[in-house]
PLY file of the C-alpha trace (Angstrom):
ply
format ascii 1.0
element vertex 534
property float x
property float y
property float z
element edge 533
property int vertex1
property int vertex2
end_header
47.94 126.44 125.08
50.53 128.09 127.34
51.23 124.76 129.03
51.56 123.03 125.65
54.03 125.67 124.37
56.01 125.50 127.63
56.35 121.72 127.38
57.35 121.94 123.71
59.99 124.56 124.47
61.28 122.43 127.36
61.63 119.43 125.04
63.44 121.53 122.44
65.89 122.77 125.07
66.51 119.23 126.35
66.99 117.95 122.79
69.52 120.68 121.98
71.56 120.19 125.15
71.52 116.42 124.88
72.46 116.69 121.20
75.51 118.79 122.07
76.59 116.23 124.69
76.18 113.36 122.25
78.14 115.20 119.54
81.12 115.66 121.89
81.02 112.03 122.97
80.70 110.85 119.37
84.06 112.24 118.27
86.46 109.85 120.04
84.20 106.82 119.43
83.87 107.48 115.67
87.63 108.02 115.42
88.41 104.89 117.48
86.12 102.71 115.33
87.71 104.11 112.18
91.09 103.02 113.53
89.68 99.56 114.29
88.40 99.24 110.71
91.78 100.38 109.36
90.56 103.54 107.67
91.13 107.30 108.10
89.36 108.96 111.10
87.37 111.20 108.75
85.77 108.11 107.22
84.34 107.27 110.65
83.36 110.89 111.39
81.59 111.28 108.05
79.70 108.05 108.76
78.63 109.28 112.20
77.37 112.56 110.63
75.48 111.06 107.67
74.04 108.00 109.36
73.14 110.02 112.46
71.39 112.75 110.47
69.38 110.53 108.13
68.20 108.09 110.80
67.30 110.95 113.15
65.08 112.50 110.47
63.53 109.37 108.92
64.11 106.62 111.48
61.47 104.76 113.44
62.74 105.70 116.91
63.01 109.42 117.86
65.82 110.00 120.32
67.95 107.08 119.11
71.48 107.93 117.97
73.22 106.14 115.10
76.76 106.31 113.81
79.89 104.27 113.19
80.03 101.35 115.62
82.61 98.86 116.86
80.48 95.85 116.01
80.62 96.78 112.29
84.25 97.96 112.45
85.45 94.54 113.58
83.99 92.94 110.43
85.35 95.69 108.16
88.95 95.04 109.14
89.28 91.88 107.05
87.20 93.42 104.23
89.59 96.37 103.90
92.63 94.11 104.23
91.45 91.66 101.54
90.39 94.54 99.32
93.82 96.09 99.52
95.37 92.75 98.54
93.16 92.56 95.43
94.61 95.77 93.96
97.74 96.12 91.89
101.08 96.57 93.67
101.05 99.81 95.60
97.32 100.31 94.97
95.10 100.02 98.05
91.54 99.39 96.95
90.24 98.23 100.33
88.60 101.56 101.08
86.66 101.50 97.81
85.55 97.94 98.36
84.33 99.12 101.79
82.24 101.89 100.25
80.68 99.46 97.74
79.98 96.96 100.49
78.34 99.61 102.70
76.01 100.59 99.81
75.06 96.95 99.24
74.55 96.55 102.98
72.11 99.46 102.85
70.13 97.85 100.02
69.80 94.62 102.07
68.57 96.58 105.09
65.97 98.40 103.00
64.72 95.06 101.70
64.47 93.82 105.30
62.32 96.84 106.12
60.11 96.42 103.06
59.60 92.72 103.92
58.72 93.83 107.50
61.42 91.66 109.10
61.79 94.21 111.86
58.84 92.69 113.70
60.88 89.59 114.48
62.71 91.53 117.17
59.62 90.78 119.29
60.81 87.15 119.45
63.81 88.16 121.58
63.12 86.92 125.12
63.66 89.14 128.18
66.70 87.13 129.47
68.37 87.71 126.12
67.60 91.42 126.29
68.91 91.64 129.83
72.05 89.65 128.97
72.61 91.86 125.94
72.36 95.02 128.09
74.78 93.65 130.70
77.23 92.45 128.07
77.10 95.75 126.32
77.80 97.63 129.55
80.87 95.44 130.10
82.04 96.01 126.51
81.70 99.79 126.87
83.59 99.67 130.17
86.43 97.57 128.70
86.67 99.84 125.62
87.10 102.89 127.85
90.06 101.25 129.67
91.98 101.63 126.43
91.85 105.40 126.99
94.16 104.89 130.01
96.96 103.95 127.62
99.34 106.01 125.46
101.42 105.18 122.44
105.16 104.80 123.02
107.39 103.73 120.13
104.37 102.39 118.27
103.11 100.34 121.26
100.27 100.97 123.67
101.35 101.17 127.30
99.50 102.06 130.50
99.70 105.61 131.78
101.97 106.18 134.75
102.73 108.84 137.33
101.02 112.19 137.16
99.38 111.44 133.85
97.57 108.48 135.36
96.60 110.41 138.50
95.31 113.36 136.49
93.34 110.99 134.25
91.71 109.20 137.18
91.02 112.46 138.99
89.29 114.08 136.01
87.26 110.92 135.30
86.06 110.81 138.91
85.30 114.54 138.87
83.20 114.12 135.73
81.30 111.24 137.30
80.82 113.20 140.54
79.32 116.18 138.70
76.97 113.92 136.70
75.92 112.11 139.87
75.53 115.15 142.10
74.01 117.74 139.78
70.59 116.06 139.46
70.38 115.86 143.25
70.43 119.66 143.52
66.82 120.76 143.28
67.45 123.89 141.20
69.86 122.07 138.88
67.73 119.00 138.11
66.89 120.11 134.59
70.43 121.09 133.64
72.31 118.80 131.18
74.70 117.19 133.67
76.84 115.43 131.08
77.43 118.61 129.05
78.18 120.66 132.20
80.58 117.98 133.43
82.48 118.07 130.10
82.65 121.88 130.09
83.84 122.09 133.75
86.47 119.35 133.47
87.71 120.71 130.11
88.02 124.23 131.57
90.01 122.93 134.53
92.36 120.92 132.34
92.95 123.83 129.93
93.32 126.58 132.51
95.62 124.57 134.76
97.58 123.20 131.79
97.28 119.61 132.97
99.35 117.02 131.10
96.45 114.82 130.02
95.41 113.12 126.77
93.02 115.16 124.62
90.79 114.37 121.66
93.51 115.76 119.38
96.31 113.71 120.90
94.12 110.63 120.74
93.62 111.09 117.00
97.31 111.69 116.35
98.36 108.71 118.48
96.19 106.54 116.28
97.90 107.77 113.14
95.37 110.45 112.16
96.13 113.99 111.09
93.50 115.69 113.20
89.77 116.26 113.36
89.49 118.90 110.67
88.25 118.16 107.18
85.99 119.34 104.40
82.36 118.68 103.53
81.82 115.04 102.40
81.77 114.70 98.63
80.57 111.80 96.41
83.23 109.12 95.97
82.60 108.55 92.26
85.99 106.92 91.93
84.49 103.90 93.74
82.71 103.00 90.48
85.92 103.26 88.44
88.44 101.88 90.92
86.83 98.48 91.47
85.40 96.25 88.69
81.65 95.69 89.08
81.72 92.07 88.08
80.25 88.80 89.40
83.55 88.10 91.14
83.40 91.44 92.96
79.80 90.76 93.99
80.74 87.32 95.37
83.50 88.99 97.39
81.50 91.85 98.93
78.06 90.18 99.29
78.94 87.95 102.33
80.44 90.98 104.09
77.41 93.12 103.17
75.02 90.45 104.48
76.92 90.11 107.80
77.15 93.84 108.24
73.45 94.30 107.44
72.47 91.61 109.95
74.71 93.01 112.70
73.53 96.55 112.01
69.84 95.65 112.09
70.09 93.47 115.19
71.99 96.16 117.07
69.59 98.90 115.88
66.43 96.95 116.69
67.77 95.88 120.09
68.61 99.52 120.84
65.15 100.52 119.66
63.60 98.04 122.08
65.77 99.33 124.93
64.89 102.97 124.24
61.21 101.93 124.03
61.50 100.54 127.56
63.34 103.59 128.89
60.88 106.08 127.42
57.73 103.93 127.73
56.92 104.63 124.09
57.04 102.48 121.00
59.17 102.85 117.89
58.67 101.41 114.39
61.19 98.63 113.65
60.43 98.31 109.91
60.72 102.09 109.41
64.05 102.00 111.25
65.32 99.23 108.92
64.54 101.34 105.86
66.11 104.46 107.40
69.27 102.56 108.38
69.55 101.11 104.88
69.02 104.48 103.20
71.61 106.07 105.49
74.20 103.44 104.67
73.66 103.80 100.92
74.22 107.56 101.19
77.18 107.05 103.54
78.89 104.56 101.26
78.36 106.90 98.28
79.88 109.87 100.14
82.83 108.00 101.62
81.69 106.90 105.06
82.26 103.54 106.72
78.59 102.86 107.39
76.94 102.48 110.76
73.93 101.56 112.89
72.36 102.50 116.19
74.79 103.24 119.04
73.50 102.05 122.39
75.95 104.02 124.53
75.25 107.31 122.73
71.50 106.64 122.64
71.47 106.14 126.39
73.48 109.33 126.88
70.89 111.13 124.81
67.91 109.71 126.70
69.49 110.26 130.15
70.30 113.84 129.13
66.63 114.49 128.31
66.72 113.96 124.52
63.43 112.51 123.34
62.74 113.95 119.90
64.34 113.80 116.48
65.90 117.20 117.09
68.46 115.73 119.51
69.92 113.39 116.88
69.82 116.14 114.25
71.67 118.56 116.52
74.29 115.91 117.32
74.90 115.11 113.60
75.01 118.73 112.47
77.33 119.73 115.31
79.62 116.86 114.40
79.91 118.27 110.87
80.53 121.74 112.32
83.30 120.29 114.44
84.89 118.78 111.33
84.54 121.98 109.26
85.20 124.74 111.77
85.61 123.59 115.38
88.47 121.09 115.16
91.03 123.22 117.12
88.60 123.65 120.02
87.16 120.13 120.17
90.66 118.63 120.00
91.47 120.32 123.33
88.76 118.46 125.27
90.42 115.99 127.67
89.60 112.35 126.96
89.05 111.90 130.70
85.86 113.96 130.56
84.39 111.76 127.84
85.53 108.60 129.61
83.77 109.77 132.75
80.53 110.26 130.77
80.86 106.77 129.32
81.48 105.25 132.76
78.21 106.81 133.94
76.57 105.29 130.87
77.94 101.91 131.92
76.45 102.31 135.39
73.10 103.35 133.91
73.10 100.61 131.26
73.96 97.60 133.40
70.83 95.80 134.68
71.72 95.66 138.36
68.39 94.00 139.06
69.79 90.85 137.43
71.74 90.21 140.65
68.55 90.41 142.74
66.64 87.93 140.62
69.36 85.25 140.36
67.48 82.98 142.81
64.05 84.00 141.62
64.10 83.08 137.92
64.33 79.63 136.25
67.85 78.28 135.99
67.47 78.10 132.19
66.70 81.85 132.02
69.70 82.57 134.21
71.89 80.45 131.92
70.64 82.39 128.86
71.29 85.71 130.60
74.87 84.80 131.49
75.49 83.21 128.07
74.39 86.28 126.14
76.43 88.55 128.37
79.54 86.45 127.91
79.12 86.10 124.13
78.53 89.82 123.75
81.88 90.46 125.45
83.83 87.63 123.75
82.42 87.88 120.23
79.83 90.45 119.22
76.24 91.44 119.65
74.84 89.51 116.66
76.33 86.18 117.70
75.21 86.71 121.31
71.63 87.53 120.42
71.25 84.77 117.86
72.72 82.22 120.28
70.47 83.47 123.10
67.37 83.23 120.95
68.27 79.71 119.77
68.94 78.47 123.33
65.73 80.09 124.58
63.76 78.46 121.77
65.28 75.05 122.50
64.52 75.41 126.22
60.94 76.46 125.39
60.51 73.48 123.07
61.93 71.08 125.64
59.70 72.37 128.45
56.60 72.23 126.26
57.54 68.78 124.96
57.22 67.48 128.53
53.71 68.90 128.98
51.81 66.56 126.70
49.32 64.46 128.69
46.54 61.95 127.93
43.58 61.17 130.20
42.13 57.76 129.42
38.52 56.80 130.10
36.21 53.96 128.99
32.64 54.75 127.98
29.63 52.54 128.68
29.61 51.33 125.06
33.23 50.13 125.45
34.87 53.02 123.51
38.20 54.06 124.92
38.71 57.83 124.93
42.11 59.58 124.97
41.74 63.22 126.03
44.95 64.92 124.94
46.19 67.95 126.91
49.16 70.12 125.94
50.77 71.27 122.68
51.44 68.69 119.97
54.52 69.64 117.95
57.82 68.16 116.85
59.21 68.12 120.38
56.29 66.32 122.02
55.63 63.66 119.35
57.65 60.92 121.10
55.76 61.43 124.39
52.45 61.57 122.42
53.09 58.21 120.77
53.86 56.60 124.14
50.36 57.37 125.42
48.64 54.83 123.15
48.34 51.03 123.61
47.28 50.14 120.08
47.43 46.35 120.48
45.50 46.14 123.76
42.97 48.92 123.10
39.31 47.99 122.37
37.94 47.94 118.83
36.68 51.51 119.03
38.97 54.36 120.09
38.46 58.10 120.22
41.13 60.82 120.51
39.88 64.16 121.78
42.11 67.22 121.04
39.88 69.70 122.94
42.69 70.65 125.34
45.52 70.33 122.79
46.86 72.36 119.96
48.27 70.81 116.81
51.14 73.14 115.99
53.19 71.92 113.01
53.62 69.44 110.18
55.38 66.93 112.49
52.23 66.85 114.61
50.11 66.11 111.57
52.42 63.24 110.64
52.13 61.88 114.17
48.31 61.89 113.93
48.52 60.23 110.49
50.77 57.46 111.85
48.49 56.79 114.83
45.50 56.44 112.50
47.44 54.01 110.34
48.50 51.90 113.34
44.92 51.47 114.55
43.73 50.69 111.05
46.46 48.08 110.67
45.06 46.36 113.80
41.54 46.49 112.30
40.23 48.94 114.86
38.03 52.00 114.45
39.53 55.37 115.38
37.78 58.74 115.66
39.41 62.15 116.01
37.56 65.01 117.70
38.01 68.76 118.21
40.79 69.28 115.69
41.21 72.84 114.47
39.85 73.74 111.04
43.36 74.22 109.67
44.39 70.80 110.93
41.31 69.15 109.39
41.95 70.77 106.00
45.57 69.60 105.97
44.58 66.03 106.90
41.85 65.97 104.29
44.38 67.06 101.66
46.86 64.38 102.72
44.42 61.47 102.52
40.70 61.19 101.78
40.17 58.52 104.45
40.28 61.28 107.10
36.77 62.24 106.03
35.63 59.09 107.83
38.02 59.41 110.76
37.46 63.03 111.82
34.33 63.81 113.84
33.12 67.34 113.13
31.97 68.10 116.67
30.08 71.35 117.12
30.17 71.53 120.93
31.94 74.58 122.38
35.51 74.38 123.68
35.74 73.55 127.33
37.81 75.78 129.63
38.16 74.37 133.08
40.58 73.68 135.93
41.86 70.14 136.18
40.30 68.61 139.29
42.23 65.37 139.29
45.81 65.82 137.98
46.59 62.20 138.83
44.25 61.17 136.03
46.97 62.30 133.56
50.05 60.22 132.92
0 1
1 2
2 3
3 4
4 5
5 6
6 7
7 8
8 9
9 10
10 11
11 12
12 13
13 14
14 15
15 16
16 17
17 18
18 19
19 20
20 21
21 22
22 23
23 24
24 25
25 26
26 27
27 28
28 29
29 30
30 31
31 32
32 33
33 34
34 35
35 36
36 37
37 38
38 39
39 40
40 41
41 42
42 43
43 44
44 45
45 46
46 47
47 48
48 49
49 50
50 51
51 52
52 53
53 54
54 55
55 56
56 57
57 58
58 59
59 60
60 61
61 62
62 63
63 64
64 65
65 66
66 67
67 68
68 69
69 70
70 71
71 72
72 73
73 74
74 75
75 76
76 77
77 78
78 79
79 80
80 81
81 82
82 83
83 84
84 85
85 86
86 87
87 88
88 89
89 90
90 91
91 92
92 93
93 94
94 95
95 96
96 97
97 98
98 99
99 100
100 101
101 102
102 103
103 104
104 105
105 106
106 107
107 108
108 109
109 110
110 111
111 112
112 113
113 114
114 115
115 116
116 117
117 118
118 119
119 120
120 121
121 122
122 123
123 124
124 125
125 126
126 127
127 128
128 129
129 130
130 131
131 132
132 133
133 134
134 135
135 136
136 137
137 138
138 139
139 140
140 141
141 142
142 143
143 144
144 145
145 146
146 147
147 148
148 149
149 150
150 151
151 152
152 153
153 154
154 155
155 156
156 157
157 158
158 159
159 160
160 161
161 162
162 163
163 164
164 165
165 166
166 167
167 168
168 169
169 170
170 171
171 172
172 173
173 174
174 175
175 176
176 177
177 178
178 179
179 180
180 181
181 182
182 183
183 184
184 185
185 186
186 187
187 188
188 189
189 190
190 191
191 192
192 193
193 194
194 195
195 196
196 197
197 198
198 199
199 200
200 201
201 202
202 203
203 204
204 205
205 206
206 207
207 208
208 209
209 210
210 211
211 212
212 213
213 214
214 215
215 216
216 217
217 218
218 219
219 220
220 221
221 222
222 223
223 224
224 225
225 226
226 227
227 228
228 229
229 230
230 231
231 232
232 233
233 234
234 235
235 236
236 237
237 238
238 239
239 240
240 241
241 242
242 243
243 244
244 245
245 246
246 247
247 248
248 249
249 250
250 251
251 252
252 253
253 254
254 255
255 256
256 257
257 258
258 259
259 260
260 261
261 262
262 263
263 264
264 265
265 266
266 267
267 268
268 269
269 270
270 271
271 272
272 273
273 274
274 275
275 276
276 277
277 278
278 279
279 280
280 281
281 282
282 283
283 284
284 285
285 286
286 287
287 288
288 289
289 290
290 291
291 292
292 293
293 294
294 295
295 296
296 297
297 298
298 299
299 300
300 301
301 302
302 303
303 304
304 305
305 306
306 307
307 308
308 309
309 310
310 311
311 312
312 313
313 314
314 315
315 316
316 317
317 318
318 319
319 320
320 321
321 322
322 323
323 324
324 325
325 326
326 327
327 328
328 329
329 330
330 331
331 332
332 333
333 334
334 335
335 336
336 337
337 338
338 339
339 340
340 341
341 342
342 343
343 344
344 345
345 346
346 347
347 348
348 349
349 350
350 351
351 352
352 353
353 354
354 355
355 356
356 357
357 358
358 359
359 360
360 361
361 362
362 363
363 364
364 365
365 366
366 367
367 368
368 369
369 370
370 371
371 372
372 373
373 374
374 375
375 376
376 377
377 378
378 379
379 380
380 381
381 382
382 383
383 384
384 385
385 386
386 387
387 388
388 389
389 390
390 391
391 392
392 393
393 394
394 395
395 396
396 397
397 398
398 399
399 400
400 401
401 402
402 403
403 404
404 405
405 406
406 407
407 408
408 409
409 410
410 411
411 412
412 413
413 414
414 415
415 416
416 417
417 418
418 419
419 420
420 421
421 422
422 423
423 424
424 425
425 426
426 427
427 428
428 429
429 430
430 431
431 432
432 433
433 434
434 435
435 436
436 437
437 438
438 439
439 440
440 441
441 442
442 443
443 444
444 445
445 446
446 447
447 448
448 449
449 450
450 451
451 452
452 453
453 454
454 455
455 456
456 457
457 458
458 459
459 460
460 461
461 462
462 463
463 464
464 465
465 466
466 467
467 468
468 469
469 470
470 471
471 472
472 473
473 474
474 475
475 476
476 477
477 478
478 479
479 480
480 481
481 482
482 483
483 484
484 485
485 486
486 487
487 488
488 489
489 490
490 491
491 492
492 493
493 494
494 495
495 496
496 497
497 498
498 499
499 500
500 501
501 502
502 503
503 504
504 505
505 506
506 507
507 508
508 509
509 510
510 511
511 512
512 513
513 514
514 515
515 516
516 517
517 518
518 519
519 520
520 521
521 522
522 523
523 524
524 525
525 526
526 527
527 528
528 529
529 530
530 531
531 532
532 533
């Protein structure tokens, strides 16, 4: 019992410390994504609080952090812009259209969870997952480079002189603390990211270094600061925009795209956290939690969100494993908004950039370089493709493209595996023993195996070592039967699966005479003479 309590208390401590670290790192990201979407920083911060809190409590993956993300913000830009254009002169309705769209997005995500569509994440191949992780690490790295710029006369320019040197120095110091602290035996269990932020912030404040802070970052983007009130229901959404069929046609495509991107990113993050923690989350439960969170967020004036890979990895690497870590991060974020704005705004951006750079190093699958010459060229192509598309476009396009390419490669490889061993029995019957999967991709090769005109009067096709996989395969069998019948020859089919037999019987009653209902057991053996196959 003592050991159990000690472990529980240790987990609680890790969850609290990791939650604090995540909350600090969430602030500039939520603000930055709000700027990308073209809305006020508080809209992004409210989203990070509400989505983070609800998914942490009810989600299917303890330890996973959700909030406003860049993948969704990029889509929201045109939504807000078009929504503003639909209002009367001087009336910007884009924000209200965004809230309505986020609520509809949540409904779609809940339906996906109810229909158990979350299980389809299992179809994502490992090269796609690895490419996604590498691409994401590159995206996080590139996004942090923007922190090395400042706004001058409305334009972003690179830092120069002492400001640049201070920035680089503090970033490197943060990374050094995070790298070195776990190597000290007595400091292994300390939250290195949080300590690094505190140390670097203390140095910058005490020495009065001229560096960018969270507050200056918000003001450079056009915001008024981090402070705000408790989120309240945006009832004006229902009066500002007309809930008509035209409005639905406008927001539905955006809601569908946002829902798809949000679920793909969340389920991919869930898979990644599963691998890191060697546990298993519930994808369908996460879909419902994400949807519920977005409905609430849209109702209370947030920009919506989904799982955040960077923040989730910070949480896991900092020791966060339970739901408490996400709850602490979300609640602290609200406390920052309500009471702690003056203090949080003084944190140097360099400290948070250093944390994110360490996330990049931890996220990137460095093993992909070692296996370049050890994996099939097609898998390597998929890995590189997904990485590139993640950087150039977004996660959803990259993953969908990777899955499609992987499926096509799989189909092509299996299409080449269809074989037929031909033997003649003593009674003159020619037997075709089919080996390999019979599906749409292998039909052409399957048809080439038969010599209908020159075959004897009695022919038998044995599917013992084959598997009839789809409707195209059934049609191929049907066509072969018809060809032999047209030549006046007798054809028998053996060892078809029960499902295949039933479908053939339904298609034509003549199959009752063609199919042999063999009762002998399946044969599992090693091919002794591969040359017998052509």
